[in-house]
Backbone as numpy.savetxt, mean C-alpha at the origin, in Angstrom:
# Nx Ny Nz CAx CAy CAz Cx Cy Cz
20.18 26.59 16.70 21.97 25.85 16.99 22.19 25.40 15.63
24.32 25.35 16.10 25.33 25.54 15.55 24.63 24.58 13.74
25.61 24.07 13.15 25.95 22.74 12.06 26.61 21.23 13.02
27.80 21.79 13.78 28.63 20.83 14.58 27.08 20.64 15.12
26.05 21.18 15.75 25.14 20.00 17.03 24.09 20.23 15.96
24.01 19.97 15.37 23.03 19.73 14.58 24.01 18.02 13.65
24.84 18.53 13.42 25.79 16.93 12.52 25.00 15.58 14.34
25.61 16.80 15.28 26.09 15.55 16.17 24.60 14.67 16.09
24.10 15.72 16.21 22.33 15.09 16.29 22.06 13.61 15.73
22.58 13.68 14.03 22.30 13.14 12.88 23.36 10.89 12.66
22.79 10.99 13.24 22.89 8.84 13.43 23.81 8.99 12.08
23.99 7.84 11.74 25.62 7.36 10.51 24.71 6.83 10.00
22.55 6.13 9.59 22.53 5.31 9.10 21.15 6.03 9.09
20.25 5.57 8.39 18.57 5.11 8.05 17.96 4.24 7.46
17.67 3.69 7.59 16.45 3.26 6.51 14.75 2.85 7.04
14.84 3.84 5.40 13.40 3.92 4.96 13.23 2.80 4.62
11.74 2.07 5.35 11.21 0.55 4.57 9.44 0.53 4.72
9.32 0.46 4.09 7.67 0.33 3.38 6.90 0.08 2.49
6.40 -0.20 2.14 5.24 0.42 -0.18 4.63 1.05 0.35
4.75 2.66 1.23 3.89 3.39 0.95 5.27 4.36 0.62
5.42 4.25 -1.18 6.35 4.15 -1.92 6.24 5.92 -1.78
6.13 7.17 -1.72 5.39 8.11 -1.57 6.46 9.32 -0.07
4.92 8.56 0.59 6.40 8.03 2.31 8.14 8.10 1.54
8.72 7.24 1.65 10.22 6.39 1.31 9.95 8.15 0.56
9.45 8.73 -0.30 10.77 9.54 -1.06 10.31 10.96 -0.57
9.48 10.97 0.66 8.75 12.09 1.42 10.55 11.87 2.16
10.85 10.53 3.36 11.64 10.50 4.25 12.97 11.05 4.24
13.53 10.35 2.15 15.13 10.66 1.78 14.88 12.60 1.19
13.90 13.16 1.10 13.62 14.40 -0.02 14.39 15.44 1.76
13.76 14.70 2.96 13.38 15.41 3.54 15.74 15.66 4.59
15.71 13.99 4.44 16.86 14.31 5.01 18.26 14.90 4.03
18.04 14.79 2.86 18.40 15.88 1.51 18.35 16.95 2.11
17.19 17.49 2.48 17.16 18.98 2.35 18.04 19.34 3.93
18.10 18.42 4.39 18.73 18.97 6.00 20.07 18.50 6.51
20.37 17.54 4.85 21.54 17.69 5.17 22.63 18.73 4.75
21.33 19.56 3.71 22.15 19.60 2.72 22.10 21.90 3.36
22.37 22.29 4.11 22.00 22.78 5.48 23.22 23.01 5.99
23.70 22.02 5.85 25.33 21.53 6.81 25.81 21.74 5.54
25.75 21.06 4.84 27.22 21.96 3.44 26.93 21.48 1.47
27.58 22.13 1.34 27.49 21.80 -0.13 27.30 20.97 -0.88
26.27 19.24 -0.69 25.78 17.92 -1.90 26.62 17.80 -2.78
26.42 19.30 -3.65 26.75 18.93 -4.86 27.69 17.81 -5.48
28.79 17.44 -4.25 30.34 16.52 -4.52 30.24 16.32 -3.25
28.79 15.95 -2.35 29.96 15.27 -1.39 27.95 14.71 -1.28
27.99 13.62 -2.06 26.86 12.60 -2.17 26.79 11.49 -3.19
26.99 10.51 -2.88 26.67 8.86 -3.48 24.81 7.81 -3.57
25.22 8.14 -5.28 24.04 7.70 -5.00 23.76 5.92 -5.55
23.65 4.43 -4.83 23.15 3.37 -5.00 22.66 3.28 -6.02
22.92 2.08 -6.57 21.47 1.02 -6.61 21.33 -0.60 -6.06
20.73 -0.99 -4.79 20.76 -2.59 -4.42 21.25 -3.75 -4.94
20.84 -3.37 -6.33 20.59 -4.16 -7.62 21.55 -4.47 -8.33
22.35 -3.10 -7.86 23.69 -3.82 -8.64 24.71 -3.36 -8.02
24.00 -2.88 -7.85 25.82 -1.95 -6.44 27.01 -3.00 -5.61
27.34 -2.82 -5.68 28.42 -3.78 -4.68 28.90 -3.73 -3.05
29.12 -4.17 -1.99 28.63 -3.72 -1.13 29.91 -2.77 -1.04
30.80 -3.19 -1.40 32.10 -2.95 -1.20 32.99 -1.46 -1.41
32.51 -0.67 -2.00 31.91 0.29 -3.50 30.84 1.30 -2.41
30.15 0.51 -1.84 29.25 1.20 -0.82 29.83 2.13 0.71
30.63 0.88 0.67 31.36 1.16 2.19 32.77 2.02 1.99
33.18 1.44 0.64 34.34 3.14 0.04 33.28 4.59 0.71
32.67 4.67 0.34 31.73 5.49 -0.58 31.50 6.35 0.42
31.42 5.53 1.54 30.66 5.98 3.13 32.31 6.43 4.05
33.71 6.01 3.95 34.53 5.93 4.22 35.09 7.00 3.66
34.48 7.79 2.84 35.09 8.84 1.94 35.38 10.41 2.92
36.23 10.62 2.42 35.65 11.91 3.69 35.30 13.82 3.18
34.13 13.69 3.49 33.76 14.93 2.31 34.91 15.95 2.21
34.34 16.80 1.67 35.27 18.08 0.46 34.64 19.15 0.85
35.06 20.24 1.46 34.46 21.17 1.72 33.16 21.39 2.55
33.00 20.24 3.61 31.90 20.43 4.37 31.75 19.35 4.82
31.40 19.33 6.06 30.77 19.08 7.27 30.79 17.07 6.93
29.65 16.88 6.24 29.33 15.37 6.29 28.75 15.40 4.52
28.48 14.41 4.27 28.61 13.36 3.22 27.19 13.06 3.04
26.65 12.09 2.37 25.43 11.38 1.84 25.51 10.87 0.79
25.52 9.48 1.68 25.11 8.01 0.59 23.92 7.02 0.50
23.27 7.62 -0.29 21.85 6.50 -0.62 21.89 5.49 -1.46
21.10 4.50 -0.66 21.22 2.59 -1.34 20.30 2.99 -1.61
19.36 3.09 -2.64 17.93 2.85 -3.32 17.49 0.65 -3.36
16.38 0.51 -3.49 16.58 -1.46 -3.43 17.27 -1.76 -2.52
18.01 -0.76 -1.05 18.12 -2.36 -0.71 18.41 -3.18 0.32
17.13 -3.51 -0.09 16.27 -5.38 0.07 17.01 -6.10 -0.95
17.34 -5.19 -2.42 17.98 -6.15 -3.69 19.59 -6.54 -3.25
19.75 -5.85 -2.28 21.79 -6.13 -2.52 21.76 -7.63 -2.07
22.28 -8.34 -2.38 22.89 -9.93 -2.43 23.65 -9.32 -0.89
23.63 -11.17 -0.59 24.22 -10.72 0.86 25.38 -10.50 1.08
26.18 -10.75 0.37 27.86 -10.72 -0.09 27.69 -9.33 0.26
26.68 -8.36 -0.21 27.30 -6.84 -0.27 26.21 -6.19 0.90
25.67 -6.96 1.10 25.04 -6.76 2.52 25.76 -7.00 3.61
26.88 -7.88 3.46 27.23 -7.90 4.73 28.43 -6.98 5.19
28.52 -6.22 3.83 29.86 -5.58 3.74 29.52 -4.01 4.83
28.06 -3.84 4.11 27.04 -3.34 4.57 27.56 -2.80 6.48
26.66 -3.89 6.37 26.48 -5.16 8.11 28.32 -4.36 8.19
29.04 -4.70 7.92 30.35 -4.60 8.65 31.47 -3.36 8.80
29.78 -2.29 7.74 31.04 -0.93 8.11 30.09 -0.58 9.02
28.59 -0.24 9.53 27.82 -0.25 10.67 28.94 -0.69 11.93
29.10 -1.76 11.97 29.74 -1.53 13.31 30.66 -0.98 13.37
31.54 0.60 12.96 32.36 1.20 13.15 32.43 2.64 11.98
31.46 3.01 11.45 30.81 4.08 11.06 31.57 5.07 11.01
31.83 6.02 9.82 32.54 7.55 9.58 31.60 8.31 10.40
31.75 8.96 10.82 31.15 10.46 11.12 30.39 11.25 11.02
31.68 11.45 9.73 30.93 12.66 8.40 30.68 12.40 7.65
30.03 10.34 7.65 28.86 9.91 5.75 27.45 10.57 6.57
26.41 10.25 6.37 24.80 9.53 6.65 24.84 9.17 5.71
24.31 7.06 6.06 23.62 6.76 5.12 22.16 6.13 4.40
21.64 6.43 4.05 20.80 6.71 4.10 20.47 5.51 3.18
19.31 4.44 3.29 18.62 2.72 3.08 17.48 3.42 2.47
16.67 2.92 1.40 15.68 2.72 0.62 14.95 1.47 0.51
14.47 0.55 1.10 13.80 -0.45 0.53 12.48 -0.60 0.96
11.75 -1.76 -0.05 10.01 -1.78 -0.07 10.19 -2.81 0.63
10.99 -3.34 0.98 10.61 -4.53 2.14 11.70 -4.63 2.54
12.08 -5.60 3.45 13.14 -5.82 4.18 12.92 -6.71 6.44
12.97 -7.80 5.95 12.28 -7.99 7.49 13.14 -7.48 8.55
12.70 -7.36 9.82 13.24 -7.18 11.27 14.65 -8.54 11.59
14.20 -9.18 10.99 15.27 -10.01 11.59 16.61 -10.44 10.48
16.58 -9.97 9.83 17.70 -9.99 8.71 19.15 -8.69 9.14
19.98 -9.12 8.60 21.44 -8.25 9.02 20.92 -6.76 9.42
21.08 -6.95 8.11 21.03 -5.33 7.75 20.78 -4.32 8.52
18.97 -4.97 8.55 18.22 -4.26 9.79 18.35 -3.38 11.14
19.08 -4.76 11.40 19.28 -5.00 13.44 20.41 -3.91 12.63
21.25 -4.52 12.26 22.93 -2.67 11.82 22.59 -1.79 12.06
20.82 -1.92 11.57 20.18 0.07 11.32 19.63 0.52 12.31
19.05 -0.53 13.28 18.02 0.28 14.31 19.17 -0.32 15.46
20.59 -0.76 16.11 21.49 -0.38 16.98 21.32 1.03 17.21
21.15 1.11 16.02 22.03 2.93 15.74 21.32 3.68 16.94
20.12 3.69 16.80 19.23 4.40 17.76 17.87 4.27 16.63
17.10 4.47 18.44 15.18 4.53 18.41 14.76 4.81 16.43
15.54 5.85 16.11 14.93 6.80 15.26 15.44 6.75 13.63
16.39 5.10 13.75 17.11 5.31 13.18 16.06 4.41 11.14
15.48 4.06 12.09 13.90 3.03 10.97 12.92 3.86 10.61
13.00 4.66 10.17 11.81 4.87 9.62 10.19 3.97 8.52
9.14 3.78 9.35 8.44 2.81 9.11 7.42 3.68 7.99
7.62 3.50 6.80 6.64 3.26 5.74 5.82 2.47 5.56
5.23 2.08 5.46 4.00 0.87 6.24 2.67 2.04 5.20
2.47 1.18 4.69 1.29 1.68 3.75 0.26 1.75 3.91
-0.72 2.95 4.55 -2.32 3.02 4.96 -3.18 1.64 4.74
-3.77 1.60 5.41 -4.89 0.30 4.92 -5.44 0.85 3.95
-5.96 -0.02 3.21 -6.98 0.06 2.02 -8.21 0.71 1.76
-8.99 0.31 3.82 -10.17 1.64 3.86 -9.27 2.61 4.21
-8.56 3.12 4.34 -7.68 4.50 5.08 -7.68 5.28 3.58
-7.47 4.21 2.23 -6.88 5.33 2.30 -7.41 6.21 1.02
-8.61 6.85 0.96 -9.10 7.78 -0.06 -9.33 8.37 0.66
-8.90 8.80 1.89 -8.35 9.65 2.83 -7.35 9.94 2.90
-6.65 9.57 2.60 -5.08 9.85 2.41 -5.35 10.28 1.02
-5.03 10.79 0.05 -6.11 11.09 -1.23 -6.33 12.11 -0.35
-7.63 12.19 -0.27 -7.75 13.54 0.10 -6.97 14.36 0.79
-6.48 14.29 1.75 -5.76 14.65 2.34 -3.85 15.42 0.79
-4.01 13.88 0.15 -1.93 14.12 -0.21 -3.33 15.90 -1.45
-4.58 15.51 -2.17 -5.41 16.30 -2.58 -5.09 17.52 -2.22
-5.18 18.09 -0.72 -4.62 19.18 -0.47 -3.28 20.01 -0.68
-2.69 18.72 -0.66 -1.67 19.62 -0.78 -0.94 20.08 -2.18
-2.20 19.92 -3.37 -1.93 20.17 -4.88 -2.96 21.18 -5.29
-4.01 21.52 -4.10 -4.39 22.96 -3.72 -6.24 22.67 -4.69
-6.37 20.96 -4.57 -7.27 20.57 -5.09 -8.76 20.50 -3.42
-9.71 20.42 -4.31 -10.69 19.60 -3.03 -11.34 18.86 -3.50
-10.74 16.84 -3.34 -11.95 15.53 -3.44 -13.08 15.97 -3.33
-14.07 15.30 -2.77 -15.75 14.52 -2.07 -14.75 12.89 -2.25
-15.39 12.56 -1.34 -15.20 11.44 -1.07 -15.27 9.68 -2.15
-16.14 10.26 -2.94 -16.13 10.12 -4.16 -15.38 9.69 -4.84
-14.68 10.83 -5.75 -13.44 11.19 -5.51 -12.05 10.34 -5.61
-12.38 10.44 -4.36 -10.44 10.25 -3.78 -11.55 8.39 -3.95
-11.69 8.00 -3.68 -12.27 5.99 -4.01 -12.50 6.20 -6.04
-12.43 7.08 -6.13 -12.96 6.39 -7.84 -11.22 6.39 -8.47
-10.89 7.51 -8.01 -9.15 7.43 -7.72 -8.38 6.25 -7.42
-8.75 6.26 -6.57 -7.93 4.04 -5.61 -8.62 3.31 -6.51
-9.96 3.32 -7.12 -10.25 2.16 -8.23 -9.25 2.27 -9.45
-8.92 3.41 -10.36 -8.14 4.49 -10.67 -7.03 3.12 -11.96
-6.67 3.71 -10.23 -5.01 4.38 -10.73 -4.29 2.63 -9.58
-5.38 3.10 -8.51 -4.48 1.70 -7.42 -3.50 2.96 -6.36
-3.18 1.25 -5.48 -2.82 1.95 -4.42 -1.63 2.40 -4.01
-0.77 2.90 -5.26 0.76 3.19 -5.07 0.54 4.68 -4.93
0.88 5.03 -3.95 0.58 6.54 -3.56 1.66 7.30 -4.31
2.55 6.98 -5.01 3.31 8.28 -6.19 2.51 8.48 -7.49
2.11 6.89 -7.96 1.95 6.45 -8.89 -0.06 8.01 -9.01
-0.34 8.70 -7.46 -1.67 8.88 -7.32 -1.40 10.13 -6.85
0.31 10.38 -5.99 0.11 11.94 -6.79 -0.37 12.59 -7.25
1.04 11.10 -7.98 0.41 11.92 -10.18 0.07 12.89 -10.57
-1.22 11.49 -10.52 -2.71 12.11 -10.29 -3.45 12.98 -10.05
-3.02 13.31 -9.48 -3.36 14.38 -8.57 -3.10 15.37 -8.71
-1.17 16.00 -9.22 -0.98 16.94 -9.47 -1.37 17.49 -10.84
-2.20 16.56 -12.04 -2.62 16.23 -12.88 -4.11 17.11 -13.39
-4.38 16.29 -12.66 -6.49 16.74 -11.98 -5.68 17.99 -11.23
-5.25 18.38 -10.83 -4.94 20.27 -10.50 -4.97 20.88 -11.14
-3.72 20.14 -12.55 -3.15 21.52 -13.39 -4.57 21.08 -13.93
-5.54 20.75 -14.65 -6.93 20.76 -15.37 -7.55 21.70 -14.89
-7.93 21.38 -13.81 -8.18 22.08 -12.54 -8.25 23.37 -12.45
-7.52 23.91 -12.47 -6.90 24.84 -12.02 -6.93 25.16 -10.39
-7.62 24.43 -9.58 -7.79 24.35 -8.63 -8.61 25.73 -7.47
-9.80 25.07 -9.13 -11.27 25.61 -8.44 -11.52 24.95 -8.01
-12.74 24.14 -8.29 -13.71 23.88 -7.90 -13.41 22.68 -7.03
-14.56 22.43 -6.68 -14.34 20.96 -5.94 -14.28 19.78 -7.32
-13.22 18.69 -6.34 -13.26 17.95 -7.22 -15.05 16.49 -6.97
-15.62 15.98 -8.06 -16.49 15.62 -7.51 -15.85 13.59 -8.67
-16.44 13.16 -8.11 -16.45 11.04 -8.85 -16.95 11.72 -10.48
-16.91 12.53 -10.58 -17.69 12.18 -12.11 -16.03 13.25 -12.99
-14.99 13.90 -11.73 -14.54 14.50 -12.63 -13.35 13.95 -12.53
-13.51 13.16 -12.24 -11.92 11.64 -11.58 -12.14 10.78 -12.42
-13.00 10.50 -12.79 -13.60 9.47 -14.15 -13.25 9.66 -15.87
-13.54 11.32 -16.30 -13.30 12.22 -17.05 -12.37 12.10 -17.35
-11.68 12.95 -15.60 -9.79 13.05 -15.78 -8.94 11.48 -16.15
-9.38 10.55 -16.18 -7.81 9.77 -15.17 -8.50 8.31 -16.20
-7.83 8.31 -16.51 -7.37 6.69 -17.33 -6.68 5.47 -16.17
-7.99 4.48 -16.16 -7.91 2.90 -15.60 -6.31 3.34 -16.17
-5.30 2.50 -15.22 -3.97 2.17 -15.10 -3.79 0.71 -13.70
-5.07 0.30 -14.06 -5.30 -0.39 -12.28 -5.80 -1.40 -12.29
-5.50 -2.64 -12.54 -6.88 -3.31 -12.63 -7.41 -3.74 -11.17
-8.91 -3.87 -11.46 -9.51 -4.20 -10.41 -8.77 -4.85 -8.83
-8.95 -5.00 -8.01 -8.66 -5.94 -7.05 -9.96 -6.80 -6.24
-9.53 -8.17 -6.51 -10.43 -9.39 -6.67 -11.35 -8.45 -5.11
-10.90 -7.88 -3.94 -11.58 -7.84 -2.71 -12.54 -6.62 -2.71
-11.88 -5.93 -3.93 -13.42 -4.65 -4.20 -14.42 -5.60 -4.83
-14.39 -6.12 -5.63 -15.49 -6.90 -5.84 -16.36 -7.38 -4.69
-15.52 -8.24 -3.71 -16.13 -9.56 -3.17 -16.92 -8.06 -2.10
-16.00 -7.28 -1.88 -16.44 -5.83 -1.58 -18.76 -5.75 -1.79
-17.93 -5.32 -3.26 -18.93 -4.53 -3.58 -20.69 -5.99 -3.77
-19.95 -7.01 -3.57 -21.01 -8.85 -3.52 -21.16 -8.74 -2.72
-21.18 -7.81 -1.23 -20.99 -7.51 -0.25 -22.41 -7.19 0.37
-21.74 -5.76 -0.84 -22.90 -4.52 -0.76 -24.69 -4.87 -1.52
-24.03 -5.97 -1.46 -25.24 -6.66 -2.48 -25.91 -5.90 -4.54
-24.64 -5.44 -4.19 -24.78 -3.85 -5.94 -24.18 -4.46 -6.46
-25.30 -5.88 -7.38 -25.30 -5.85 -8.94 -24.96 -5.35 -10.06
-25.41 -4.42 -10.35 -24.05 -3.32 -11.38 -23.40 -2.56 -11.15
-22.45 -2.84 -9.96 -21.62 -1.88 -10.01 -19.79 -3.50 -10.47
-20.71 -5.39 -9.42 -20.10 -6.27 -10.07 -19.43 -6.52 -10.68
-21.18 -6.01 -11.39 -20.67 -6.11 -13.41 -20.06 -5.44 -14.05
-20.25 -4.48 -13.09 -19.13 -2.98 -14.62 -17.47 -3.50 -13.44
-17.23 -3.81 -12.18 -16.18 -4.25 -12.02 -15.60 -5.42 -12.92
-16.18 -7.20 -12.85 -16.52 -8.09 -13.42 -15.87 -8.10 -14.94
-16.03 -6.98 -15.60 -15.70 -6.26 -16.35 -14.21 -5.90 -17.13
-13.58 -5.64 -15.70 -11.80 -5.00 -15.56 -11.37 -5.73 -14.65
-12.15 -7.20 -14.95 -10.72 -8.31 -14.04 -9.82 -8.74 -15.22
-9.79 -9.11 -16.08 -8.98 -9.63 -16.84 -8.22 -10.95 -16.20
-7.93 -10.78 -14.67 -6.73 -11.71 -14.67 -7.55 -12.86 -13.55
-8.89 -12.61 -13.71 -9.15 -12.85 -11.99 -9.96 -14.49 -13.30
-9.77 -15.37 -11.96 -10.64 -16.67 -13.18 -11.80 -16.81 -11.92
-13.11 -17.68 -13.03 -14.82 -17.43 -11.96 -14.36 -18.85 -10.89
-13.14 -19.16 -11.23 -12.78 -20.16 -10.04 -12.82 -19.51 -7.90
-11.26 -18.37 -8.73 -11.26 -17.80 -7.10 -11.95 -16.85 -7.41
-12.97 -16.38 -8.33 -14.17 -15.49 -8.18 -14.78 -15.96 -7.00
-16.12 -16.83 -7.18 -17.10 -17.55 -6.67 -16.04 -17.90 -5.62
-15.21 -19.30 -4.98 -14.40 -19.40 -4.24 -14.20 -17.89 -2.92
-14.49 -16.54 -3.72 -13.84 -15.49 -3.11 -15.79 -15.22 -2.26
-16.20 -15.09 -3.19 -17.49 -14.94 -3.17 -17.71 -15.76 -1.50
-17.77 -16.75 -1.54 -18.13 -18.67 -0.58 -17.69 -18.09 0.00
-16.66 -17.54 0.85 -16.27 -16.48 1.99 -16.56 -16.17 2.39
-17.41 -14.69 1.46 -17.09 -13.82 1.71 -19.12 -14.34 2.71
-19.82 -14.74 1.70 -20.97 -15.63 2.21 -20.44 -15.86 3.66
-19.69 -16.79 3.51 -19.74 -17.47 5.29 -19.62 -16.10 6.45
-18.80 -15.42 6.04 -18.81 -14.25 6.83 -20.02 -13.92 6.77
-20.64 -13.40 5.91 -21.84 -13.16 6.44 -23.14 -13.44 7.40
-22.75 -14.57 6.30 -23.75 -15.58 8.03 -23.13 -15.53 9.50
-21.42 -15.30 9.80 -21.50 -15.34 10.88 -21.69 -14.63 11.57
-21.13 -13.42 10.86 -22.40 -11.81 11.17 -23.04 -12.12 12.04
-24.63 -12.28 10.64 -25.41 -12.73 11.67 -25.72 -12.92 12.92
-25.23 -13.97 12.49 -25.47 -15.09 13.51 -25.00 -14.54 15.13
-23.80 -13.60 15.11 -23.36 -12.78 16.03 -24.53 -11.65 16.50
-25.20 -10.77 15.36 -25.61 -9.96 15.60 -27.24 -10.29 16.57
-27.64 -11.11 16.07 -28.61 -12.27 16.57 -28.87 -12.90 17.71
-27.39 -12.59 18.57 -26.53 -13.20 20.42 -26.29 -12.22 21.14
-26.33 -10.33 20.01 -26.14 -9.88 21.01 -24.68 -9.25 21.22
-24.39 -9.85 19.99 -23.18 -10.07 21.07 -21.59 -9.82 19.34
-22.57 -8.44 18.10 -21.34 -8.44 17.58 -20.12 -8.25 17.37
-19.06 -7.83 18.42 -18.51 -7.29 18.41 -17.88 -8.60 18.61
-18.20 -9.46 18.58 -17.14 -10.75 18.86 -17.15 -11.76 17.81
-17.29 -10.95 15.98 -17.19 -11.51 14.90 -16.27 -11.89 14.35
-15.05 -10.49 14.95 -13.36 -10.68 14.78 -12.78 -12.18 15.63
-13.03 -12.76 16.55 -12.91 -13.61 17.39 -12.70 -14.74 17.06
-14.41 -14.28 16.08 -15.13 -15.76 15.27 -13.98 -15.94 14.50
-13.69 -15.48 13.44 -13.05 -15.61 12.27 -11.32 -15.49 12.11
-10.97 -14.93 13.70 -9.64 -15.18 13.87 -9.37 -14.11 12.65
-10.23 -13.07 12.86 -9.62 -11.86 12.05 -8.89 -10.66 12.82
-8.73 -9.45 12.12 -8.80 -8.30 13.12 -10.58 -7.50 12.61
-10.05 -5.95 13.99 -11.67 -6.06 14.01 -11.35 -4.54 12.30
-10.00 -4.52 12.04 -10.50 -3.50 10.70 -10.93 -4.25 9.22
-10.12 -5.06 9.27 -10.69 -6.53 7.61 -12.78 -6.16 8.17
-13.57 -6.48 9.13 -14.71 -6.64 9.55 -15.22 -5.35 9.72
-15.23 -3.66 9.57 -15.74 -3.03 10.02 -16.99 -3.06 9.58
-17.36 -3.19 8.23 -18.37 -3.10 7.74 -19.22 -4.87 7.02
-18.96 -5.63 7.51 -19.30 -6.82 8.03 -21.13 -6.76 8.00
-20.60 -6.26 9.41 -22.55 -6.47 9.91 -23.32 -4.89 9.09
-22.73 -4.14 8.20 -23.55 -3.79 8.19 -24.79 -4.67 6.56
-22.98 -4.72 5.44 -22.96 -5.15 4.72 -24.18 -7.31 4.37
-24.28 -7.86 6.29 -25.05 -8.98 6.73 -26.95 -8.66 6.38
-26.46 -6.91 6.80 -28.13 -6.79 6.49 -28.64 -5.94 4.88
-27.43 -6.76 4.31 -28.41 -6.61 2.83 -28.81 -8.41 2.87
-28.86 -9.03 2.91 -29.42 -10.33 2.72 -29.93 -10.77 3.88
-30.95 -11.15 4.24 -31.89 -12.66 4.48 -31.05 -13.14 4.94
-31.19 -14.13 6.18 -30.73 -15.14 6.23 -30.93 -16.34 5.11
-32.41 -16.69 5.26 -32.45 -17.53 3.84 -31.65 -17.10 2.46
-31.61 -16.02 2.52 -30.99 -15.63 1.25 -28.93 -16.17 0.96
-28.90 -15.71 2.80 -27.45 -16.44 2.81 -27.39 -17.81 2.57
-28.02 -18.67 3.30 -28.16 -19.22 3.04 -28.15 -20.31 1.99
-29.03 -19.58 0.99 -29.59 -20.24 -0.58 -28.48 -20.07 -1.28
-27.08 -19.21 -1.27 -26.75 -18.62 -1.51 -25.55 -20.21 -1.60
-25.17 -20.14 -0.61 -23.65 -21.11 0.59 -24.43 -21.78 -0.36
-25.17 -22.55 -0.94 -25.68 -24.21 -1.17 -25.55 -23.76 -3.14
-26.14 -22.64 -3.53 -26.25 -22.37 -4.54 -24.71 -22.72 -5.98
-23.36 -21.78 -4.64 -22.48 -21.55 -4.73 -21.66 -22.96 -5.12
-21.92 -23.80 -4.28 -20.75 -25.17 -4.44 -21.72 -25.74 -5.32
-23.11 -25.73 -6.22 -23.02 -26.23 -6.93 -22.55 -25.59 -8.19
-22.41 -24.43 -8.03 -22.48 -23.89 -8.56 -20.77 -23.90 -9.49
-20.05 -24.58 -8.41 -18.71 -25.52 -8.52 -18.63 -26.04 -8.24
-18.75 -26.93 -8.88 -19.79 -27.93 -9.09 -19.31 -28.42 -10.78
-20.42 -27.25 -11.31 -21.14 -27.76 -12.80 -19.46 -26.85 -13.10
-19.10 -26.22 -13.24 -17.94 -25.38 -13.38 -16.69 -25.95 -13.32
-16.80 -26.83 -12.61 -15.61 -27.89 -13.07 -16.02 -29.09 -13.80
-16.86 -29.73 -14.26 -17.43 -30.29 -15.29 -17.07 -31.04 -16.52
-16.87 -28.93 -16.36 -15.66 -28.66 -17.37 -17.18 -27.52 -18.84
-17.98 -27.18 -18.03 -19.33 -25.93 -18.75 -18.47 -25.06 -18.80
-19.38 -23.96 -19.61 -18.87 -22.73 -19.78 -18.56 -21.89 -17.55
-17.69 -22.13 -17.36 -17.20 -21.42 -16.31 -17.54 -20.09 -15.99
-17.34 -18.53 -16.65 -17.43 -17.63 -17.20 -19.28 -17.32 -16.43
-19.53 -18.12 -18.04 -21.36 -18.17 -17.40 -21.68 -18.56 -16.96
-21.19 -19.75 -16.15 -21.86 -20.31 -14.78 -22.16 -19.08 -13.97
-20.59 -18.84 -13.37 -20.58 -17.71 -12.28 -21.73 -16.26 -12.29
-21.39 -16.12 -13.98 -22.26 -14.91 -14.08 -23.70 -14.90 -14.01
-24.43 -16.23 -13.74 -25.86 -16.96 -13.70 -25.35 -16.32 -12.18
-25.11 -17.67 -11.59 -24.92 -16.95 -10.10 -25.66 -15.73 -9.06
-24.08 -14.95 -9.63 -23.67 -14.16 -9.61 -25.87 -12.84 -9.88
-25.73 -13.14 -10.93 -27.18 -12.60 -10.45 -28.55 -12.85 -10.22
-28.58 -14.46 -10.33 -28.97 -14.73 -9.13 -29.04 -14.89 -8.00
-27.51 -15.05 -6.65 -28.04 -14.55 -6.07 -28.18 -12.55 -5.54
-27.61 -11.63 -6.70 -27.97 -10.00 -5.89 -28.80 -9.71 -6.23
-29.46 -10.53 -7.81 -30.72 -9.42 -7.84 -32.43 -9.70 -6.18
-32.53 -9.19 -6.11 -33.65 -7.95 -5.77 -34.79 -9.32 -5.83
């Protein structure tokens, strides 16, 4: 395929949008590499930050003729932070774009009903690249796949621990995998113990990790996580635990009726959010869940009366989960 044919296959603009930062980076890197094969980008690339850039400057860069190359690249990060007037300048440009420029827009979030999103989407089916992050329960599997790219193999426990310590930002996770690979030399399988020894916690525990441990009836894990949840109040935590108790009561009821798959419809939630509820519900008897529900009400009342909320929640947690 000739350079002219490759250039003709390119769209006037692309939008990489979604919270998966590593995927966005990869999309832009692939686009740069593709354009670099067509001509020298050293004098034919402009970078802008949507938080500070003027739309007129971006449009002017897009309308600039390339120098000793068939194509130019204009890259705008944080496109969602463009002011309305600046965004409108780009929308107007996309109405009649230059055939020698590729405009690459990157955004963490950009609503589909915005004029900018629609203007890019109108250019072709491949103009918008979805960079949505994997679901929380899918992330450890994704991390294990990312690890192979660095020449290391992570156990399931190691991948889960890395997500717990670092958080869900894929760029941060990839950076930690690079460090682990350097430390391990790519020789042996990396275990959970290795990860906890090599990686410092940079992410606060998420409340849903705590409620998952609660549903697992893992008191030791709950207490360990609780010590790392500085910004979560006991009032919020007991409310979330109570919600989980009600969900488990519903899961048991559906199981008794022989229709566990109806749980998603009963709770009005997607199936993937409830994939563990059946197993979790088996960690408690129906009587234990009913007593936990009643005691949570009493604990909330006591917390609102002015008593030490942390101590009350701690006691309720221990009483509910101990066997």
